[in-house]
mmCIF file of the N, C-alpha and C atoms, coordinates in Angstrom:
data_MODEL
# 
_entry.id   MODEL 
# 
loop_
_atom_site.group_PDB 
_atom_site.id 
_atom_site.type_symbol 
_atom_site.label_atom_id 
_atom_site.label_alt_id 
_atom_site.label_comp_id 
_atom_site.label_asym_id 
_atom_site.label_entity_id 
_atom_site.label_seq_id 
_atom_site.pdbx_PDB_ins_code 
_atom_site.Cartn_x 
_atom_site.Cartn_y 
_atom_site.Cartn_z 
_atom_site.occupancy 
_atom_site.B_iso_or_equiv 
_atom_site.pdbx_formal_charge 
_atom_site.auth_seq_id 
_atom_site.auth_comp_id 
_atom_site.auth_asym_id 
_atom_site.auth_atom_id 
_atom_site.pdbx_PDB_model_num 
ATOM 1   N N  . MET A 1 1  ? 0.849   -1.186 0.000  1.00 0.00 ? 1  MET A N  1 
ATOM 2   C CA . MET A 1 1  ? 0.000   0.000  0.000  1.00 0.00 ? 1  MET A CA 1 
ATOM 3   C C  . MET A 1 1  ? 0.889   1.242  0.000  1.00 0.00 ? 1  MET A C  1 
ATOM 4   N N  . ASP A 1 2  ? 0.431   2.259  -0.652 1.00 0.00 ? 2  ASP A N  1 
ATOM 5   C CA . ASP A 1 2  ? 1.125   3.546  -0.767 1.00 0.00 ? 2  ASP A CA 1 
ATOM 6   C C  . ASP A 1 2  ? 1.355   4.166  0.612  1.00 0.00 ? 2  ASP A C  1 
ATOM 7   N N  . ALA A 1 3  ? 2.517   4.751  0.811  1.00 0.00 ? 3  ALA A N  1 
ATOM 8   C CA . ALA A 1 3  ? 2.864   5.354  2.109  1.00 0.00 ? 3  ALA A CA 1 
ATOM 9   C C  . ALA A 1 3  ? 1.894   6.464  2.491  1.00 0.00 ? 3  ALA A C  1 
ATOM 10  N N  . PHE A 1 4  ? 1.498   7.310  1.533  1.00 0.00 ? 4  PHE A N  1 
ATOM 11  C CA . PHE A 1 4  ? 0.558   8.384  1.848  1.00 0.00 ? 4  PHE A CA 1 
ATOM 12  C C  . PHE A 1 4  ? -0.811  7.822  2.179  1.00 0.00 ? 4  PHE A C  1 
ATOM 13  N N  . ALA A 1 5  ? -1.189  6.737  1.521  1.00 0.00 ? 5  ALA A N  1 
ATOM 14  C CA . ALA A 1 5  ? -2.480  6.113  1.794  1.00 0.00 ? 5  ALA A CA 1 
ATOM 15  C C  . ALA A 1 5  ? -2.530  5.641  3.249  1.00 0.00 ? 5  ALA A C  1 
ATOM 16  N N  . ILE A 1 6  ? -1.464  5.021  3.701  1.00 0.00 ? 6  ILE A N  1 
ATOM 17  C CA . ILE A 1 6  ? -1.411  4.566  5.089  1.00 0.00 ? 6  ILE A CA 1 
ATOM 18  C C  . ILE A 1 6  ? -1.473  5.758  6.041  1.00 0.00 ? 6  ILE A C  1 
ATOM 19  N N  . LYS A 1 7  ? -0.727  6.797  5.735  1.00 0.00 ? 7  LYS A N  1 
ATOM 20  C CA . LYS A 1 7  ? -0.686  7.977  6.604  1.00 0.00 ? 7  LYS A CA 1 
ATOM 21  C C  . LYS A 1 7  ? -2.057  8.617  6.748  1.00 0.00 ? 7  LYS A C  1 
ATOM 22  N N  . ILE A 1 8  ? -2.775  8.791  5.620  1.00 0.00 ? 8  ILE A N  1 
ATOM 23  C CA . ILE A 1 8  ? -4.066  9.471  5.731  1.00 0.00 ? 8  ILE A CA 1 
ATOM 24  C C  . ILE A 1 8  ? -5.103  8.576  6.412  1.00 0.00 ? 8  ILE A C  1 
ATOM 25  N N  . ARG A 1 9  ? -4.987  7.272  6.228  1.00 0.00 ? 9  ARG A N  1 
ATOM 26  C CA . ARG A 1 9  ? -5.906  6.368  6.930  1.00 0.00 ? 9  ARG A CA 1 
ATOM 27  C C  . ARG A 1 9  ? -5.643  6.402  8.427  1.00 0.00 ? 9  ARG A C  1 
ATOM 28  N N  . LYS A 1 10 ? -4.380  6.338  8.809  1.00 0.00 ? 10 LYS A N  1 
ATOM 29  C CA . LYS A 1 10 ? -4.039  6.345  10.238 1.00 0.00 ? 10 LYS A CA 1 
ATOM 30  C C  . LYS A 1 10 ? -4.434  7.669  10.895 1.00 0.00 ? 10 LYS A C  1 
ATOM 31  N N  . LEU A 1 11 ? -4.196  8.786  10.213 1.00 0.00 ? 11 LEU A N  1 
ATOM 32  C CA . LEU A 1 11 ? -4.595  10.077 10.774 1.00 0.00 ? 11 LEU A CA 1 
ATOM 33  C C  . LEU A 1 11 ? -6.101  10.133 10.975 1.00 0.00 ? 11 LEU A C  1 
ATOM 34  N N  . ARG A 1 12 ? -6.844  9.656  9.994  1.00 0.00 ? 12 ARG A N  1 
ATOM 35  C CA . ARG A 1 12 ? -8.306  9.661  10.112 1.00 0.00 ? 12 ARG A CA 1 
ATOM 36  C C  . ARG A 1 12 ? -8.748  8.790  11.285 1.00 0.00 ? 12 ARG A C  1 
ATOM 37  N N  . GLU A 1 13 ? -8.124  7.646  11.443 1.00 0.00 ? 13 GLU A N  1 
ATOM 38  C CA . GLU A 1 13 ? -8.473  6.743  12.541 1.00 0.00 ? 13 GLU A CA 1 
ATOM 39  C C  . GLU A 1 13 ? -8.137  7.360  13.893 1.00 0.00 ? 13 GLU A C  1 
ATOM 40  N N  . VAL A 1 14 ? -6.995  8.031  13.996 1.00 0.00 ? 14 VAL A N  1 
ATOM 41  C CA . VAL A 1 14 ? -6.609  8.675  15.257 1.00 0.00 ? 14 VAL A CA 1 
ATOM 42  C C  . VAL A 1 14 ? -7.652  9.722  15.668 1.00 0.00 ? 14 VAL A C  1 
ATOM 43  N N  . TYR A 1 15 ? -8.107  10.478 14.708 1.00 0.00 ? 15 TYR A N  1 
ATOM 44  C CA . TYR A 1 15 ? -9.099  11.521 14.988 1.00 0.00 ? 15 TYR A CA 1 
ATOM 45  C C  . TYR A 1 15 ? -10.513 10.968 15.104 1.00 0.00 ? 15 TYR A C  1 
ATOM 46  N N  . GLY A 1 16 ? -10.720 9.744  14.682 1.00 0.00 ? 16 GLY A N  1 
ATOM 47  C CA . GLY A 1 16 ? -12.036 9.129  14.757 1.00 0.00 ? 16 GLY A CA 1 
ATOM 48  C C  . GLY A 1 16 ? -13.029 9.663  13.736 1.00 0.00 ? 16 GLY A C  1 
ATOM 49  N N  . TYR A 1 17 ? -12.511 10.214 12.641 1.00 0.00 ? 17 TYR A N  1 
ATOM 50  C CA . TYR A 1 17 ? -13.375 10.761 11.600 1.00 0.00 ? 17 TYR A CA 1 
ATOM 51  C C  . TYR A 1 17 ? -13.815 9.646  10.646 1.00 0.00 ? 17 TYR A C  1 
ATOM 52  N N  . PRO A 1 18 ? -15.077 9.671  10.230 1.00 0.00 ? 18 PRO A N  1 
ATOM 53  C CA . PRO A 1 18 ? -15.474 8.754  9.158  1.00 0.00 ? 18 PRO A CA 1 
ATOM 54  C C  . PRO A 1 18 ? -14.949 9.256  7.814  1.00 0.00 ? 18 PRO A C  1 
ATOM 55  N N  . GLN A 1 19 ? -14.838 8.377  6.859  1.00 0.00 ? 19 GLN A N  1 
ATOM 56  C CA . GLN A 1 19 ? -14.371 8.775  5.533  1.00 0.00 ? 19 GLN A CA 1 
ATOM 57  C C  . GLN A 1 19 ? -15.242 9.874  4.937  1.00 0.00 ? 19 GLN A C  1 
ATOM 58  N N  . GLU A 1 20 ? -16.534 9.816  5.198  1.00 0.00 ? 20 GLU A N  1 
ATOM 59  C CA . GLU A 1 20 ? -17.452 10.812 4.647  1.00 0.00 ? 20 GLU A CA 1 
ATOM 60  C C  . GLU A 1 20 ? -17.085 12.222 5.099  1.00 0.00 ? 20 GLU A C  1 
ATOM 61  N N  . TYR A 1 21 ? -16.690 12.357 6.355  1.00 0.00 ? 21 TYR A N  1 
ATOM 62  C CA . TYR A 1 21 ? -16.338 13.670 6.897  1.00 0.00 ? 21 TYR A CA 1 
ATOM 63  C C  . TYR A 1 21 ? -15.082 14.215 6.212  1.00 0.00 ? 21 TYR A C  1 
ATOM 64  N N  . VAL A 1 22 ? -14.068 13.385 6.108  1.00 0.00 ? 22 VAL A N  1 
ATOM 65  C CA . VAL A 1 22 ? -12.821 13.826 5.494  1.00 0.00 ? 22 VAL A CA 1 
ATOM 66  C C  . VAL A 1 22 ? -13.056 14.164 4.024  1.00 0.00 ? 22 VAL A C  1 
ATOM 67  N N  . ALA A 1 23 ? -13.819 13.331 3.346  1.00 0.00 ? 23 ALA A N  1 
ATOM 68  C CA . ALA A 1 23 ? -14.127 13.591 1.939  1.00 0.00 ? 23 ALA A CA 1 
ATOM 69  C C  . ALA A 1 23 ? -14.854 14.926 1.788  1.00 0.00 ? 23 ALA A C  1 
ATOM 70  N N  . PHE A 1 24 ? -15.826 15.191 2.655  1.00 0.00 ? 24 PHE A N  1 
ATOM 71  C CA . PHE A 1 24 ? -16.556 16.458 2.609  1.00 0.00 ? 24 PHE A CA 1 
ATOM 72  C C  . PHE A 1 24 ? -15.605 17.636 2.809  1.00 0.00 ? 24 PHE A C  1 
ATOM 73  N N  . GLN A 1 25 ? -14.700 17.530 3.761  1.00 0.00 ? 25 GLN A N  1 
ATOM 74  C CA . GLN A 1 25 ? -13.746 18.598 4.035  1.00 0.00 ? 25 GLN A CA 1 
ATOM 75  C C  . GLN A 1 25 ? -12.820 18.838 2.845  1.00 0.00 ? 25 GLN A C  1 
ATOM 76  N N  . MET A 1 26 ? -12.559 17.785 2.079  1.00 0.00 ? 26 MET A N  1 
ATOM 77  C CA . MET A 1 26 ? -11.679 17.900 0.922  1.00 0.00 ? 26 MET A CA 1 
ATOM 78  C C  . MET A 1 26 ? -12.454 18.272 -0.346 1.00 0.00 ? 26 MET A C  1 
ATOM 79  N N  . GLY A 1 27 ? -13.772 18.247 -0.263 1.00 0.00 ? 27 GLY A N  1 
ATOM 80  C CA . GLY A 1 27 ? -14.590 18.593 -1.422 1.00 0.00 ? 27 GLY A CA 1 
ATOM 81  C C  . GLY A 1 27 ? -14.665 17.504 -2.478 1.00 0.00 ? 27 GLY A C  1 
ATOM 82  N N  . ILE A 1 28 ? -14.572 16.253 -2.018 1.00 0.00 ? 28 ILE A N  1 
ATOM 83  C CA . ILE A 1 28 ? -14.657 15.121 -2.936 1.00 0.00 ? 28 ILE A CA 1 
ATOM 84  C C  . ILE A 1 28 ? -15.666 14.120 -2.382 1.00 0.00 ? 28 ILE A C  1 
ATOM 85  N N  . SER A 1 29 ? -16.023 13.134 -3.187 1.00 0.00 ? 29 SER A N  1 
ATOM 86  C CA . SER A 1 29 ? -16.959 12.109 -2.737 1.00 0.00 ? 29 SER A CA 1 
ATOM 87  C C  . SER A 1 29 ? -16.259 11.129 -1.797 1.00 0.00 ? 29 SER A C  1 
ATOM 88  N N  . GLN A 1 30 ? -17.059 10.412 -1.035 1.00 0.00 ? 30 GLN A N  1 
ATOM 89  C CA . GLN A 1 30 ? -16.505 9.400  -0.145 1.00 0.00 ? 30 GLN A CA 1 
ATOM 90  C C  . GLN A 1 30 ? -15.803 8.321  -0.961 1.00 0.00 ? 30 GLN A C  1 
ATOM 91  N N  . ALA A 1 31 ? -16.371 7.960  -2.116 1.00 0.00 ? 31 ALA A N  1 
ATOM 92  C CA . ALA A 1 31 ? -15.761 6.939  -2.974 1.00 0.00 ? 31 ALA A CA 1 
ATOM 93  C C  . ALA A 1 31 ? -14.390 7.393  -3.482 1.00 0.00 ? 31 ALA A C  1 
ATOM 94  N N  . ALA A 1 32 ? -14.297 8.663  -3.875 1.00 0.00 ? 32 ALA A N  1 
ATOM 95  C CA . ALA A 1 32 ? -13.012 9.198  -4.345 1.00 0.00 ? 32 ALA A CA 1 
ATOM 96  C C  . ALA A 1 32 ? -11.993 9.210  -3.207 1.00 0.00 ? 32 ALA A C  1 
ATOM 97  N N  . TYR A 1 33 ? -12.442 9.591  -2.005 1.00 0.00 ? 33 TYR A N  1 
ATOM 98  C CA . TYR A 1 33 ? -11.528 9.597  -0.858 1.00 0.00 ? 33 TYR A CA 1 
ATOM 99  C C  . TYR A 1 33 ? -11.080 8.171  -0.528 1.00 0.00 ? 33 TYR A C  1 
ATOM 100 N N  . SER A 1 34 ? -12.003 7.235  -0.568 1.00 0.00 ? 34 SER A N  1 
ATOM 101 C CA . SER A 1 34 ? -11.668 5.845  -0.270 1.00 0.00 ? 34 SER A CA 1 
ATOM 102 C C  . SER A 1 34 ? -10.562 5.339  -1.189 1.00 0.00 ? 34 SER A C  1 
ATOM 103 N N  . LYS A 1 35 ? -10.612 5.715  -2.456 1.00 0.00 ? 35 LYS A N  1 
ATOM 104 C CA . LYS A 1 35 ? -9.570  5.306  -3.401 1.00 0.00 ? 35 LYS A CA 1 
ATOM 105 C C  . LYS A 1 35 ? -8.220  5.894  -3.029 1.00 0.00 ? 35 LYS A C  1 
ATOM 106 N N  . LYS A 1 36 ? -8.210  7.086  -2.482 1.00 0.00 ? 36 LYS A N  1 
ATOM 107 C CA . LYS A 1 36 ? -6.955  7.706  -2.049 1.00 0.00 ? 36 LYS A CA 1 
ATOM 108 C C  . LYS A 1 36 ? -6.417  6.982  -0.816 1.00 0.00 ? 36 LYS A C  1 
ATOM 109 N N  . GLU A 1 37 ? -7.332  6.604  0.075  1.00 0.00 ? 37 GLU A N  1 
ATOM 110 C CA . GLU A 1 37 ? -6.925  5.951  1.311  1.00 0.00 ? 37 GLU A CA 1 
ATOM 111 C C  . GLU A 1 37 ? -6.450  4.515  1.084  1.00 0.00 ? 37 GLU A C  1 
ATOM 112 N N  . THR A 1 38 ? -6.896  3.905  0.010  1.00 0.00 ? 38 THR A N  1 
ATOM 113 C CA . THR A 1 38 ? -6.451  2.543  -0.299 1.00 0.00 ? 38 THR A CA 1 
ATOM 114 C C  . THR A 1 38 ? -5.296  2.524  -1.289 1.00 0.00 ? 38 THR A C  1 
ATOM 115 N N  . GLY A 1 39 ? -4.892  3.692  -1.781 1.00 0.00 ? 39 GLY A N  1 
ATOM 116 C CA . GLY A 1 39 ? -3.769  3.781  -2.692 1.00 0.00 ? 39 GLY A CA 1 
ATOM 117 C C  . GLY A 1 39 ? -4.127  3.544  -4.146 1.00 0.00 ? 39 GLY A C  1 
ATOM 118 N N  . LYS A 1 40 ? -5.420  3.452  -4.461 1.00 0.00 ? 40 LYS A N  1 
ATOM 119 C CA . LYS A 1 40 ? -5.824  3.241  -5.860 1.00 0.00 ? 40 LYS A CA 1 
ATOM 120 C C  . LYS A 1 40 ? -5.628  4.504  -6.689 1.00 0.00 ? 40 LYS A C  1 
ATOM 121 N N  . THR A 1 41 ? -5.762  5.668  -6.051 1.00 0.00 ? 41 THR A N  1 
ATOM 122 C CA . THR A 1 41 ? -5.432  6.936  -6.699 1.00 0.00 ? 41 THR A CA 1 
ATOM 123 C C  . THR A 1 41 ? -4.527  7.714  -5.757 1.00 0.00 ? 41 THR A C  1 
ATOM 124 N N  . GLU A 1 42 ? -3.753  8.628  -6.317 1.00 0.00 ? 42 GLU A N  1 
ATOM 125 C CA . GLU A 1 42 ? -2.798  9.389  -5.515 1.00 0.00 ? 42 GLU A CA 1 
ATOM 126 C C  . GLU A 1 42 ? -3.371  10.731 -5.086 1.00 0.00 ? 42 GLU A C  1 
ATOM 127 N N  . LEU A 1 43 ? -2.864  11.232 -3.992 1.00 0.00 ? 43 LEU A N  1 
ATOM 128 C CA . LEU A 1 43 ? -3.214  12.572 -3.537 1.00 0.00 ? 43 LEU A CA 1 
ATOM 129 C C  . LEU A 1 43 ? -2.461  13.605 -4.370 1.00 0.00 ? 43 LEU A C  1 
ATOM 130 N N  . SER A 1 44 ? -3.151  14.621 -4.781 1.00 0.00 ? 44 SER A N  1 
ATOM 131 C CA . SER A 1 44 ? -2.498  15.742 -5.458 1.00 0.00 ? 44 SER A CA 1 
ATOM 132 C C  . SER A 1 44 ? -1.816  16.604 -4.406 1.00 0.00 ? 44 SER A C  1 
ATOM 133 N N  . LEU A 1 45 ? -1.050  17.572 -4.858 1.00 0.00 ? 45 LEU A N  1 
ATOM 134 C CA . LEU A 1 45 ? -0.440  18.512 -3.924 1.00 0.00 ? 45 LEU A CA 1 
ATOM 135 C C  . LEU A 1 45 ? -1.518  19.239 -3.136 1.00 0.00 ? 45 LEU A C  1 
ATOM 136 N N  . MET A 1 46 ? -2.600  19.620 -3.814 1.00 0.00 ? 46 MET A N  1 
ATOM 137 C CA . MET A 1 46 ? -3.700  20.285 -3.115 1.00 0.00 ? 46 MET A CA 1 
ATOM 138 C C  . MET A 1 46 ? -4.324  19.350 -2.082 1.00 0.00 ? 46 MET A C  1 
ATOM 139 N N  . GLY A 1 47 ? -4.447  18.077 -2.440 1.00 0.00 ? 47 GLY A N  1 
ATOM 140 C CA . GLY A 1 47 ? -4.982  17.096 -1.493 1.00 0.00 ? 47 GLY A CA 1 
ATOM 141 C C  . GLY A 1 47 ? -4.095  16.943 -0.274 1.00 0.00 ? 47 GLY A C  1 
ATOM 142 N N  . LEU A 1 48 ? -2.783  16.930 -0.489 1.00 0.00 ? 48 LEU A N  1 
ATOM 143 C CA . LEU A 1 48 ? -1.846  16.861 0.639  1.00 0.00 ? 48 LEU A CA 1 
ATOM 144 C C  . LEU A 1 48 ? -1.982  18.089 1.534  1.00 0.00 ? 48 LEU A C  1 
ATOM 145 N N  . GLN A 1 49 ? -2.135  19.242 0.926  1.00 0.00 ? 49 GLN A N  1 
ATOM 146 C CA . GLN A 1 49 ? -2.304  20.473 1.708  1.00 0.00 ? 49 GLN A CA 1 
ATOM 147 C C  . GLN A 1 49 ? -3.610  20.430 2.507  1.00 0.00 ? 49 GLN A C  1 
ATOM 148 N N  . GLN A 1 50 ? -4.665  19.913 1.907  1.00 0.00 ? 50 GLN A N  1 
ATOM 149 C CA . GLN A 1 50 ? -5.942  19.830 2.612  1.00 0.00 ? 50 GLN A CA 1 
ATOM 150 C C  . GLN A 1 50 ? -5.841  18.885 3.806  1.00 0.00 ? 50 GLN A C  1 
ATOM 151 N N  . VAL A 1 51 ? -5.199  17.759 3.621  1.00 0.00 ? 51 VAL A N  1 
ATOM 152 C CA . VAL A 1 51 ? -5.016  16.806 4.715  1.00 0.00 ? 51 VAL A CA 1 
ATOM 153 C C  . VAL A 1 51 ? -4.166  17.442 5.807  1.00 0.00 ? 51 VAL A C  1 
ATOM 154 N N  . SER A 1 52 ? -3.108  18.117 5.404  1.00 0.00 ? 52 SER A N  1 
ATOM 155 C CA . SER A 1 52 ? -2.230  18.805 6.351  1.00 0.00 ? 52 SER A CA 1 
ATOM 156 C C  . SER A 1 52 ? -3.013  19.802 7.203  1.00 0.00 ? 52 SER A C  1 
ATOM 157 N N  . GLN A 1 53 ? -3.864  20.568 6.575  1.00 0.00 ? 53 GLN A N  1 
ATOM 158 C CA . GLN A 1 53 ? -4.663  21.563 7.299  1.00 0.00 ? 53 GLN A CA 1 
ATOM 159 C C  . GLN A 1 53 ? -5.722  20.903 8.178  1.00 0.00 ? 53 GLN A C  1 
ATOM 160 N N  . LEU A 1 54 ? -6.385  19.881 7.653  1.00 0.00 ? 54 LEU A N  1 
ATOM 161 C CA . LEU A 1 54 ? -7.444  19.211 8.407  1.00 0.00 ? 54 LEU A CA 1 
ATOM 162 C C  . LEU A 1 54 ? -6.922  18.654 9.724  1.00 0.00 ? 54 LEU A C  1 
ATOM 163 N N  . TYR A 1 55 ? -5.744  18.056 9.687  1.00 0.00 ? 55 TYR A N  1 
ATOM 164 C CA . TYR A 1 55 ? -5.183  17.436 10.886 1.00 0.00 ? 55 TYR A CA 1 
ATOM 165 C C  . TYR A 1 55 ? -4.160  18.316 11.590 1.00 0.00 ? 55 TYR A C  1 
ATOM 166 N N  . ASN A 1 56 ? -3.983  19.535 11.097 1.00 0.00 ? 56 ASN A N  1 
ATOM 167 C CA . ASN A 1 56 ? -3.041  20.487 11.699 1.00 0.00 ? 56 ASN A CA 1 
ATOM 168 C C  . ASN A 1 56 ? -1.638  19.875 11.816 1.00 0.00 ? 56 ASN A C  1 
ATOM 169 N N  . VAL A 1 57 ? -1.207  19.299 10.703 1.00 0.00 ? 57 VAL A N  1 
ATOM 170 C CA . VAL A 1 57 ? 0.102   18.657 10.613 1.00 0.00 ? 57 VAL A CA 1 
ATOM 171 C C  . VAL A 1 57 ? 0.918   19.416 9.575  1.00 0.00 ? 57 VAL A C  1 
ATOM 172 N N  . PRO A 1 58 ? 2.143   19.807 9.901  1.00 0.00 ? 58 PRO A N  1 
ATOM 173 C CA . PRO A 1 58 ? 2.957   20.468 8.879  1.00 0.00 ? 58 PRO A CA 1 
ATOM 174 C C  . PRO A 1 58 ? 3.118   19.572 7.644  1.00 0.00 ? 58 PRO A C  1 
ATOM 175 N N  . LEU A 1 59 ? 3.024   20.167 6.487  1.00 0.00 ? 59 LEU A N  1 
ATOM 176 C CA . LEU A 1 59 ? 3.130   19.429 5.238  1.00 0.00 ? 59 LEU A CA 1 
ATOM 177 C C  . LEU A 1 59 ? 4.439   18.642 5.164  1.00 0.00 ? 59 LEU A C  1 
ATOM 178 N N  . ILE A 1 60 ? 5.511   19.219 5.645  1.00 0.00 ? 60 ILE A N  1 
ATOM 179 C CA . ILE A 1 60 ? 6.804   18.527 5.620  1.00 0.00 ? 60 ILE A CA 1 
ATOM 180 C C  . ILE A 1 60 ? 6.761   17.259 6.466  1.00 0.00 ? 60 ILE A C  1 
ATOM 181 N N  . ASP A 1 61 ? 6.041   17.291 7.598  1.00 0.00 ? 61 ASP A N  1 
ATOM 182 C CA . ASP A 1 61 ? 5.891   16.091 8.425  1.00 0.00 ? 61 ASP A CA 1 
ATOM 183 C C  . ASP A 1 61 ? 5.068   15.036 7.696  1.00 0.00 ? 61 ASP A C  1 
ATOM 184 N N  . LEU A 1 62 ? 4.004   15.462 7.042  1.00 0.00 ? 62 LEU A N  1 
ATOM 185 C CA . LEU A 1 62 ? 3.156   14.536 6.295  1.00 0.00 ? 62 LEU A CA 1 
ATOM 186 C C  . LEU A 1 62 ? 3.955   13.836 5.196  1.00 0.00 ? 62 LEU A C  1 
ATOM 187 N N  . ILE A 1 63 ? 4.864   14.566 4.594  1.00 0.00 ? 63 ILE A N  1 
ATOM 188 C CA . ILE A 1 63 ? 5.657   14.012 3.500  1.00 0.00 ? 63 ILE A CA 1 
ATOM 189 C C  . ILE A 1 63 ? 6.816   13.161 4.007  1.00 0.00 ? 63 ILE A C  1 
ATOM 190 N N  . SER A 1 64 ? 7.512   13.625 5.030  1.00 0.00 ? 64 SER A N  1 
ATOM 191 C CA . SER A 1 64 ? 8.787   13.004 5.378  1.00 0.00 ? 64 SER A CA 1 
ATOM 192 C C  . SER A 1 64 ? 8.735   11.968 6.503  1.00 0.00 ? 64 SER A C  1 
ATOM 193 N N  . LEU A 1 65 ? 7.806   12.097 7.431  1.00 0.00 ? 65 LEU A N  1 
ATOM 194 C CA . LEU A 1 65 ? 7.782   11.165 8.564  1.00 0.00 ? 65 LEU A CA 1 
ATOM 195 C C  . LEU A 1 65 ? 7.138   9.840  8.187  1.00 0.00 ? 65 LEU A C  1 
ATOM 196 N N  . THR A 1 66 ? 7.550   8.787  8.891  1.00 0.00 ? 66 THR A N  1 
ATOM 197 C CA . THR A 1 66 ? 6.854   7.510  8.741  1.00 0.00 ? 66 THR A CA 1 
ATOM 198 C C  . THR A 1 66 ? 5.465   7.669  9.349  1.00 0.00 ? 66 THR A C  1 
ATOM 199 N N  . TRP A 1 67 ? 4.548   6.770  8.998  1.00 0.00 ? 67 TRP A N  1 
ATOM 200 C CA . TRP A 1 67 ? 3.203   6.912  9.552  1.00 0.00 ? 67 TRP A CA 1 
ATOM 201 C C  . TRP A 1 67 ? 3.234   6.748  11.069 1.00 0.00 ? 67 TRP A C  1 
ATOM 202 N N  . GLN A 1 68 ? 4.136   5.924  11.584 1.00 0.00 ? 68 GLN A N  1 
ATOM 203 C CA . GLN A 1 68 ? 4.216   5.731  13.035 1.00 0.00 ? 68 GLN A CA 1 
ATOM 204 C C  . GLN A 1 68 ? 4.642   7.019  13.738 1.00 0.00 ? 68 GLN A C  1 
ATOM 205 N N  . ASP A 1 69 ? 5.696   7.657  13.219 1.00 0.00 ? 69 ASP A N  1 
ATOM 206 C CA . ASP A 1 69 ? 6.177   8.899  13.825 1.00 0.00 ? 69 ASP A CA 1 
ATOM 207 C C  . ASP A 1 69 ? 5.149   10.015 13.675 1.00 0.00 ? 69 ASP A C  1 
ATOM 208 N N  . LEU A 1 70 ? 4.465   10.045 12.555 1.00 0.00 ? 70 LEU A N  1 
ATOM 209 C CA . LEU A 1 70 ? 3.434   11.048 12.323 1.00 0.00 ? 70 LEU A CA 1 
ATOM 210 C C  . LEU A 1 70 ? 2.306   10.910 13.339 1.00 0.00 ? 70 LEU A C  1 
ATOM 211 N N  . VAL A 1 71 ? 1.854   9.689  13.556 1.00 0.00 ? 71 VAL A N  1 
ATOM 212 C CA . VAL A 1 71 ? 0.775   9.449  14.521 1.00 0.00 ? 71 VAL A CA 1 
ATOM 213 C C  . VAL A 1 71 ? 1.222   9.804  15.936 1.00 0.00 ? 71 VAL A C  1 
ATOM 214 N N  . VAL A 1 72 ? 2.446   9.440  16.300 1.00 0.00 ? 72 VAL A N  1 
ATOM 215 C CA . VAL A 1 72 ? 2.958   9.780  17.633 1.00 0.00 ? 72 VAL A CA 1 
ATOM 216 C C  . VAL A 1 72 ? 2.973   11.294 17.819 1.00 0.00 ? 72 VAL A C  1 
ATOM 217 N N  . ASN A 1 73 ? 3.445   12.024 16.813 1.00 0.00 ? 73 ASN A N  1 
ATOM 218 C CA . ASN A 1 73 ? 3.478   13.491 16.901 1.00 0.00 ? 73 ASN A CA 1 
ATOM 219 C C  . ASN A 1 73 ? 2.084   14.071 17.064 1.00 0.00 ? 73 ASN A C  1 
ATOM 220 N N  . VAL A 1 74 ? 1.126   13.554 16.306 1.00 0.00 ? 74 VAL A N  1 
ATOM 221 C CA . VAL A 1 74 ? -0.242  14.054 16.376 1.00 0.00 ? 74 VAL A CA 1 
ATOM 222 C C  . VAL A 1 74 ? -0.843  13.789 17.747 1.00 0.00 ? 74 VAL A C  1 
ATOM 223 N N  . VAL A 1 75 ? -0.657  12.590 18.258 1.00 0.00 ? 75 VAL A N  1 
ATOM 224 C CA . VAL A 1 75 ? -1.216  12.241 19.565 1.00 0.00 ? 75 VAL A CA 1 
ATOM 225 C C  . VAL A 1 75 ? -0.591  13.096 20.658 1.00 0.00 ? 75 VAL A C  1 
ATOM 226 N N  . ARG A 1 76 ? 0.702   13.299 20.609 1.00 0.00 ? 76 ARG A N  1 
ATOM 227 C CA . ARG A 1 76 ? 1.375   14.134 21.611 1.00 0.00 ? 76 ARG A CA 1 
ATOM 228 C C  . ARG A 1 76 ? 0.888   15.577 21.553 1.00 0.00 ? 76 ARG A C  1 
ATOM 229 N N  . LYS A 1 77 ? 0.747   16.103 20.340 1.00 0.00 ? 77 LYS A N  1 
ATOM 230 C CA . LYS A 1 77 ? 0.387   17.510 20.149 1.00 0.00 ? 77 LYS A CA 1 
ATOM 231 C C  . LYS A 1 77 ? -1.071  17.784 20.527 1.00 0.00 ? 77 LYS A C  1 
ATOM 232 N N  . THR A 1 78 ? -1.943  16.853 20.252 1.00 0.00 ? 78 THR A N  1 
ATOM 233 C CA . THR A 1 78 ? -3.373  17.095 20.445 1.00 0.00 ? 78 THR A CA 1 
ATOM 234 C C  . THR A 1 78 ? -3.920  16.477 21.717 1.00 0.00 ? 78 THR A C  1 
ATOM 235 N N  . ASN A 1 79 ? -3.111  15.688 22.403 1.00 0.00 ? 79 ASN A N  1 
ATOM 236 C CA . ASN A 1 79 ? -3.564  15.008 23.611 1.00 0.00 ? 79 ASN A CA 1 
ATOM 237 C C  . ASN A 1 79 ? -4.769  14.127 23.351 1.00 0.00 ? 79 ASN A C  1 
ATOM 238 N N  . LEU A 1 80 ? -4.790  13.491 22.172 1.00 0.00 ? 80 LEU A N  1 
ATOM 239 C CA . LEU A 1 80 ? -5.868  12.572 21.853 1.00 0.00 ? 80 LEU A CA 1 
ATOM 240 C C  . LEU A 1 80 ? -5.664  11.295 22.651 1.00 0.00 ? 80 LEU A C  1 
ATOM 241 N N  . PRO A 1 81 ? -6.758  10.604 22.987 1.00 0.00 ? 81 PRO A N  1 
ATOM 242 C CA . PRO A 1 81 ? -6.578  9.323  23.686 1.00 0.00 ? 81 PRO A CA 1 
ATOM 243 C C  . PRO A 1 81 ? -5.936  8.303  22.756 1.00 0.00 ? 81 PRO A C  1 
ATOM 244 N N  . ASN A 1 82 ? -5.026  7.503  23.291 1.00 0.00 ? 82 ASN A N  1 
ATOM 245 C CA . ASN A 1 82 ? -4.374  6.507  22.449 1.00 0.00 ? 82 ASN A CA 1 
ATOM 246 C C  . ASN A 1 82 ? -4.862  5.143  22.706 1.00 0.00 ? 82 ASN A C  1 
# 
């Protein structure tokens, strides 16, 4: 599976958002978002920026960190339950 696909799925799961919510925030259908989350289609630069803003994650972290490190950073920063 695509590294970005894993990252966006894990971020969504950490926040407890349904796919429909994230898709709405990105201005796409749930089916289109699902394809991005499974790696069937790729995120555009605009899509990466939208995900970055939605989860309040620096774009550089979204691009460069492993999904594990990204999730740890998000949980630490937001004090979400783990």
